[in-house]
C-alpha positions as CSV (number, residue, x, y, z in Angstrom):
1,M,182.0,149.8,120.5
2,A,179.5,150.0,117.7
3,G,180.4,149.9,113.9
4,Y,177.4,150.8,111.5
5,E,176.8,148.9,108.4
6,A,173.2,149.7,107.6
7,A,171.0,152.8,107.7
8,R,167.4,153.6,106.3
9,W,165.3,156.6,106.6
10,A,161.7,156.1,108.0
11,S,160.5,159.7,107.7
12,A,162.1,163.1,107.4
13,A,163.1,162.9,111.0
14,E,163.5,159.4,111.9
15,F,165.9,156.7,110.7
16,A,167.2,153.2,111.7
17,T,170.8,152.0,111.8
18,G,172.5,148.7,112.5
19,G,175.8,147.1,112.5
20,A,178.2,145.2,114.7
21,G,177.6,145.3,118.6
22,C,174.7,147.5,118.5
23,G,171.8,145.5,117.0
24,V,169.2,147.9,115.5
25,Q,168.8,151.6,116.7
26,W,166.0,154.0,116.0
27,W,166.8,157.6,116.1
28,D,164.5,160.7,116.0
29,R,166.2,163.9,115.1
30,R,163.4,165.8,116.9
31,K,164.6,164.3,120.1
32,G,168.3,165.3,119.8
33,D,171.4,163.2,119.1
34,A,170.5,160.1,121.3
35,V,169.1,156.8,120.3
36,V,165.2,156.6,121.2
37,A,164.9,152.8,120.9
38,Q,167.2,149.8,120.5
39,C,166.8,146.1,119.9
40,K,169.7,143.7,120.3
41,G,168.0,141.3,117.9
42,V,167.4,137.6,117.8
43,W,170.6,135.8,116.7
44,G,171.1,132.1,116.3
45,R,173.5,129.5,117.6
46,G,173.7,131.3,120.9
47,I,175.3,134.5,119.5
48,V,174.2,137.3,121.9
49,T,174.8,140.0,119.3
50,G,175.2,139.6,115.6
51,M,176.1,141.9,112.6
52,V,173.2,143.8,111.0
53,H,173.9,144.1,107.2
54,S,170.6,145.4,105.9
55,I,167.4,147.2,107.1
56,D,164.2,148.1,105.2
57,I,161.3,150.2,106.7
58,H,157.6,148.9,106.0
59,P,156.2,150.9,103.2
60,S,153.1,152.1,105.3
61,R,153.9,151.2,108.8
62,K,156.9,153.3,109.5
63,H,157.1,151.9,113.1
64,I,158.0,148.4,111.6
65,C,161.3,147.5,110.0
66,V,162.9,144.3,109.0
67,V,166.7,143.3,109.5
68,G,169.0,140.9,107.7
69,G,172.3,139.9,109.3
70,S,174.7,137.2,110.6
71,S,173.9,133.4,110.5
72,G,170.9,133.7,108.2
73,T,169.1,135.9,110.7
74,I,166.1,137.9,109.5
75,F,163.7,139.6,112.0
76,A,161.0,142.3,112.1
77,W,161.1,144.9,114.8
78,D,158.0,146.9,115.8
79,L,158.7,150.1,117.7
80,R,155.6,149.6,119.7
81,W,157.1,146.5,121.3
82,P,160.8,147.3,121.1
83,Q,162.0,144.2,123.2
84,Q,160.1,141.6,121.2
85,P,161.6,141.3,117.7
86,I,159.7,138.8,115.4
87,P,161.9,136.1,113.9
88,L,161.4,135.4,110.3
89,S,164.4,133.2,109.6
90,G,167.5,132.0,111.4
91,L,169.5,129.2,112.9
92,G,168.9,128.1,116.5
93,L,165.6,130.1,117.0
94,N,163.9,127.2,118.9
95,G,161.8,126.4,116.0
96,T,160.1,129.9,115.7
97,A,161.5,130.5,112.2
98,Q,162.8,128.2,109.5
99,P,166.2,129.1,108.2
100,V,166.4,129.9,104.6
101,S,170.1,130.6,104.7
102,E,173.1,129.7,107.0
103,S,175.2,132.6,106.0
104,E,175.3,136.4,106.0
105,V,172.1,137.9,104.7
106,W,173.3,140.9,102.7
107,E,169.9,142.5,101.9
108,V,166.2,142.5,102.8
109,L,163.3,144.3,101.3
110,F,159.6,144.2,102.0
111,D,158.0,142.5,99.1
112,N,154.7,143.8,98.1
113,Y,154.5,141.4,95.2
114,T,154.1,138.2,97.1
115,Q,150.6,138.0,98.5
116,S,150.3,136.7,102.0
117,T,147.3,134.6,102.6
118,D,146.9,136.1,106.2
119,I,147.2,139.8,105.5
120,I,143.7,141.0,104.5
121,S,143.5,144.5,106.2
122,S,145.9,147.3,107.1
123,A,145.0,146.6,110.7
124,S,146.6,143.2,110.3
125,T,149.5,142.5,113.0
126,R,151.2,140.1,110.4
127,I,154.4,141.2,108.8
128,L,154.6,141.7,104.9
129,P,156.5,139.1,103.2
130,V,160.4,140.0,102.9
131,M,162.7,139.2,100.0
132,M,166.3,138.5,101.1
133,C,169.7,137.6,99.4
134,S,172.6,135.9,101.0
135,E,176.3,135.0,100.9
136,D,175.4,131.4,100.1
137,G,173.6,132.3,96.9
138,I,170.1,132.3,98.0
139,L,167.3,134.7,96.8
140,A,164.1,134.0,98.7
141,V,161.0,135.3,100.2
142,V,160.4,134.7,103.9
143,E,157.1,135.3,105.7
144,Q,155.9,135.1,109.3
145,D,155.0,131.6,110.3
146,E,155.5,130.3,106.9
147,R,158.0,128.1,104.9
148,P,160.6,130.2,103.0
149,L,159.9,130.4,99.3
150,E,163.3,129.9,97.4
151,L,163.4,131.9,94.2
152,L,167.0,131.4,93.2
153,A,169.9,129.4,94.3
154,E,173.4,130.3,92.8
155,P,176.8,128.7,93.4
156,C,178.2,132.2,94.5
157,A,177.0,135.0,96.6
158,I,174.1,137.2,95.7
159,N,175.3,140.4,97.1
160,S,172.3,142.8,96.4
161,F,169.0,142.9,94.6
162,D,166.1,145.3,93.9
163,I,162.5,144.9,93.2
164,D,161.1,147.1,90.3
165,P,158.6,149.5,92.0
166,Q,156.5,149.8,88.8
167,N,156.5,146.0,88.1
168,P,157.3,144.2,91.3
169,S,157.4,140.9,89.5
170,D,160.8,141.9,88.1
171,V,163.9,141.5,90.5
172,V,167.5,142.3,89.4
173,C,170.3,140.8,91.3
174,A,174.1,141.6,91.6
175,L,176.0,138.3,91.9
176,E,179.6,137.8,93.1
177,W,181.0,136.4,89.9
178,E,180.8,139.7,87.9
179,S,177.3,138.9,86.6
180,I,173.8,140.1,87.2
181,G,170.5,138.2,87.2
182,V,167.0,139.3,86.1
183,L,164.2,137.3,87.5
184,T,160.6,137.7,86.4
185,R,158.4,136.1,89.0
186,G,155.3,134.3,87.6
187,R,157.6,132.7,85.0
188,D,160.3,130.1,85.5
189,T,162.9,132.2,83.7
190,M,166.1,133.7,84.9
191,A,168.5,135.7,82.6
192,E,172.1,136.1,83.5
193,E,174.1,138.9,81.8
């Protein structure tokens, strides 16, 4: 039995879903009511399936999504290779990705602000950097084959965040203790309200 916790549109006809017991599923309304692709994911500590909490679709490559879930797991999924998820962070992934968090990853978003040194053309096979927030109070940027960049560490959960689309250096966070945080990247300031 599957329980859904995350959903994101990729186009007018396609969307991705995720949750408990189903990994990530890709749907295409033009092909009926059935799942057209599925990825069980890469979960740490020997967990066969984990919980998907968040999904984001690549802004220009609609066949790529990033997933955040249980045990600090973050992976990218390319529909062209549906059985080969790309680990970005997580525990027990045989050294293929450095864990930035050990708890639930509540949200993931592709980050156009952070410049990857290896993404030089639209034909690149590298995944864009991904911003994440977690139950253990971490806001960080993870990137394929790179060390995570921790932006913020709070003593409480960071439940959600958003990157300003007009000024992507600005990030707003919703924290567990009835507070918000506004982070302006490029400066070492954090304002809590």
